N, CA, C and O of each residue as an XYZ file, in Angstrom:
236
protein
N     -45.931    -23.653    -57.193
C     -46.493    -22.666    -58.098
C     -46.360    -23.189    -59.520
O     -45.301    -23.679    -59.915
N     -47.432    -23.085    -60.280
C     -47.455    -23.513    -61.670
C     -47.107    -22.331    -62.557
O     -47.724    -21.271    -62.455
N     -46.129    -22.507    -63.418
C     -45.747    -21.431    -64.337
C     -45.603    -22.013    -65.734
O     -44.828    -22.945    -65.951
N     -46.354    -21.460    -66.682
C     -46.288    -21.893    -68.075
C     -46.226    -20.670    -68.968
O     -46.730    -19.605    -68.613
N     -45.613    -20.826    -70.120
C     -45.554    -19.735    -71.093
C     -46.643    -19.972    -72.126
O     -46.774    -21.079    -72.647
N     -47.422    -18.947    -72.424
C     -48.526    -19.038    -73.376
C     -48.462    -17.869    -74.349
O     -47.849    -16.840    -74.065
N     -49.103    -18.042    -75.500
C     -49.270    -16.960    -76.459
C     -50.713    -16.473    -76.405
O     -51.629    -17.260    -76.168
N     -50.912    -15.199    -76.620
C     -52.252    -14.630    -76.702
C     -52.778    -14.891    -78.105
O     -52.060    -14.704    -79.087
N     -54.040    -15.325    -78.201
C     -54.682    -15.593    -79.480
C     -55.397    -14.317    -79.915
O     -56.244    -13.797    -79.188
N     -55.055    -13.814    -81.102
C     -55.674    -12.618    -81.664
C     -56.643    -13.053    -82.756
O     -56.254    -13.765    -83.683
N     -57.905    -12.630    -82.655
C     -58.912    -12.909    -83.677
C     -59.511    -11.602    -84.141
O     -59.820    -10.724    -83.335
N     -59.675    -11.477    -85.453
C     -60.367    -10.294    -85.957
C     -61.820    -10.371    -85.523
O     -62.481    -11.393    -85.709
N     -62.308     -9.291    -84.949
C     -63.696     -9.248    -84.493
C     -64.612     -9.162    -85.705
O     -64.268     -8.535    -86.708
N     -65.764     -9.785    -85.612
C     -66.705     -9.784    -86.727
C     -67.893     -8.888    -86.447
O     -67.866     -8.056    -85.540
N     -68.927     -9.070    -87.234
C     -70.154     -8.302    -87.043
C     -69.971     -6.839    -87.373
O     -69.400     -6.498    -88.409
N     -70.451     -5.973    -86.499
C     -70.391     -4.532    -86.724
C     -69.128     -3.894    -86.164
O     -69.025     -2.669    -86.108
N     -68.175     -4.707    -85.754
C     -66.928     -4.178    -85.191
C     -66.127     -3.466    -86.276
O     -66.282     -3.747    -87.465
N     -65.281     -2.555    -85.857
C     -64.439     -1.827    -86.802
C     -63.432     -2.738    -87.489
O     -63.166     -3.849    -87.029
N     -62.878     -2.255    -88.589
C     -61.951     -3.065    -89.381
C     -60.657     -3.372    -88.645
O     -59.973     -4.338    -88.981
N     -60.311     -2.572    -87.652
C     -59.077     -2.817    -86.902
C     -59.351     -3.440    -85.528
O     -58.456     -3.500    -84.685
N     -60.588     -3.904    -85.300
C     -60.966     -4.477    -84.001
C     -60.526     -5.933    -83.892
O     -60.590     -6.694    -84.858
N     -60.085     -6.297    -82.712
C     -59.681     -7.666    -82.424
C     -60.350     -8.133    -81.144
O     -60.721     -7.325    -80.293
N     -60.501     -9.446    -81.018
C     -60.835    -10.057    -79.732
C     -59.624    -10.891    -79.333
O     -58.842    -11.313    -80.185
N     -59.476    -11.124    -78.049
C     -58.274    -11.778    -77.534
C     -58.656    -12.936    -76.634
O     -59.640    -12.861    -75.898
N     -57.876    -14.011    -76.692
C     -58.106    -15.177    -75.845
C     -56.772    -15.667    -75.315
O     -55.720    -15.439    -75.912
N     -56.842    -16.341    -74.189
C     -55.656    -16.929    -73.589
C     -56.042    -18.319    -73.099
O     -56.961    -18.463    -72.293
N     -55.355    -19.322    -73.574
C     -55.630    -20.699    -73.191
C     -54.961    -20.996    -71.852
O     -53.769    -20.745    -71.672
N     -55.744    -21.536    -70.915
C     -55.214    -21.888    -69.596
C     -55.141    -23.407    -69.476
O     -56.044    -24.102    -69.940
N     -54.084    -23.932    -68.862
C     -53.986    -25.382    -68.703
C     -55.050    -25.910    -67.740
O     -55.481    -25.208    -66.825
N     -55.463    -27.151    -67.958
C     -56.493    -27.771    -67.118
C     -56.087    -27.769    -65.652
O     -56.934    -27.586    -64.778
N     -54.803    -27.970    -65.370
C     -54.336    -27.960    -63.978
C     -54.622    -26.626    -63.298
O     -54.955    -26.596    -62.113
N     -54.496    -25.527    -64.029
C     -54.748    -24.203    -63.459
C     -56.232    -24.028    -63.142
O     -56.581    -23.471    -62.101
N     -57.100    -24.498    -64.025
C     -58.545    -24.393    -63.797
C     -58.952    -25.254    -62.605
O     -59.758    -24.836    -61.775
N     -58.393    -26.452    -62.527
C     -58.689    -27.335    -61.395
C     -58.191    -26.730    -60.088
O     -58.861    -26.851    -59.062
N     -57.031    -26.082    -60.106
C     -56.486    -25.446    -58.902
C     -57.388    -24.312    -58.419
O     -57.474    -24.058    -57.217
N     -58.059    -23.629    -59.348
C     -59.009    -22.577    -58.970
C     -60.281    -23.156    -58.362
O     -60.979    -22.478    -57.607
N     -60.577    -24.404    -58.690
C     -61.815    -25.017    -58.217
C     -62.994    -24.696    -59.109
O     -64.142    -24.841    -58.689
N     -62.735    -24.262    -60.334
C     -63.807    -23.930    -61.267
C     -64.398    -25.201    -61.865
O     -63.682    -26.163    -62.141
N     -65.710    -25.190    -62.060
C     -66.431    -26.293    -62.701
C     -67.366    -25.697    -63.743
O     -67.589    -24.487    -63.741
N     -67.920    -26.520    -64.638
C     -68.878    -25.974    -65.614
C     -70.078    -25.293    -64.951
O     -70.653    -24.363    -65.516
N     -70.453    -25.752    -63.766
C     -71.593    -25.160    -63.058
C     -71.194    -23.941    -62.234
O     -72.024    -23.063    -61.999
N     -69.955    -23.871    -61.796
C     -69.470    -22.790    -60.932
C     -68.189    -22.228    -61.543
O     -67.087    -22.540    -61.092
N     -68.343    -21.406    -62.561
C     -67.191    -20.970    -63.358
C     -66.850    -19.495    -63.213
O     -66.013    -18.986    -63.959
N     -67.467    -18.808    -62.288
C     -67.218    -17.380    -62.106
C     -65.826    -17.104    -61.557
O     -65.365    -17.774    -60.634
N     -65.169    -16.115    -62.132
C     -63.848    -15.697    -61.666
C     -63.802    -14.177    -61.591
O     -64.622    -13.483    -62.193
N     -62.842    -13.682    -60.852
C     -62.562    -12.250    -60.783
C     -61.184    -12.046    -61.387
O     -60.221    -12.694    -60.977
N     -61.085    -11.147    -62.360
C     -59.814    -10.871    -63.009
C     -59.451     -9.416    -62.774
O     -60.288     -8.525    -62.921
N     -58.203     -9.182    -62.410
C     -57.736     -7.810    -62.242
C     -56.314     -7.706    -62.772
O     -55.603     -8.703    -62.899
N     -55.923     -6.497    -63.072
C     -54.571     -6.233    -63.561
C     -53.877     -5.356    -62.537
O     -54.362     -4.276    -62.201
N     -52.743     -5.823    -62.043
C     -51.946     -5.088    -61.057
C     -50.490     -5.105    -61.486
O     -49.911     -6.172    -61.687
N     -49.912     -3.955    -61.622
C     -48.489     -3.816    -61.928
C     -48.060     -4.689    -63.102
O     -47.031     -5.362    -63.043
N     -48.860     -4.673    -64.172
C     -48.518     -5.422    -65.374
C     -48.785     -6.916    -65.301
O     -48.337     -7.662    -66.171
N     -49.511     -7.371    -64.275
C     -49.826     -8.790    -64.117
C     -51.331     -8.986    -64.152
O     -52.081     -8.180    -63.602
N     -51.771    -10.059    -64.800
C     -53.177    -10.442    -64.790
C     -53.360    -11.440    -63.659
O     -52.681    -12.466    -63.615
N     -54.267    -11.146    -62.755
C     -54.525    -12.008    -61.601
C     -55.954    -12.528    -61.713
O     -56.899    -11.748    -61.835
N     -56.105    -13.855    -61.670
C     -57.414    -14.497    -61.775
C     -57.677    -15.238    -60.476
O     -56.870    -16.060    -60.042
N     -58.833    -14.936    -59.849
C     -59.231    -15.591    -58.607
C     -60.641    -16.130    -58.757
O     -61.437    -15.604    -59.536
N     -60.942    -17.163    -58.021
C     -62.293    -17.714    -58.009
C     -63.228    -16.703    -57.373
O     -62.904    -16.110    -56.344
N     -64.393    -16.504    -57.985
C     -65.380    -15.541    -57.460
C     -66.049    -16.084    -56.219
O     -66.906    -15.418    -55.638
């Protein structure tokens, strides 16, 4: 099992978004993407939140 600690990236949303709006990103290591089997052509994933955990699976 691969386990890494990451920080969430907070960006102020632009355009017509409210002044307190943010967008969020999370950087994933290349090994994790390769383990999912994702490619630039086949990049669909299913994300769900269960019991305080974010779970990402290949679509």
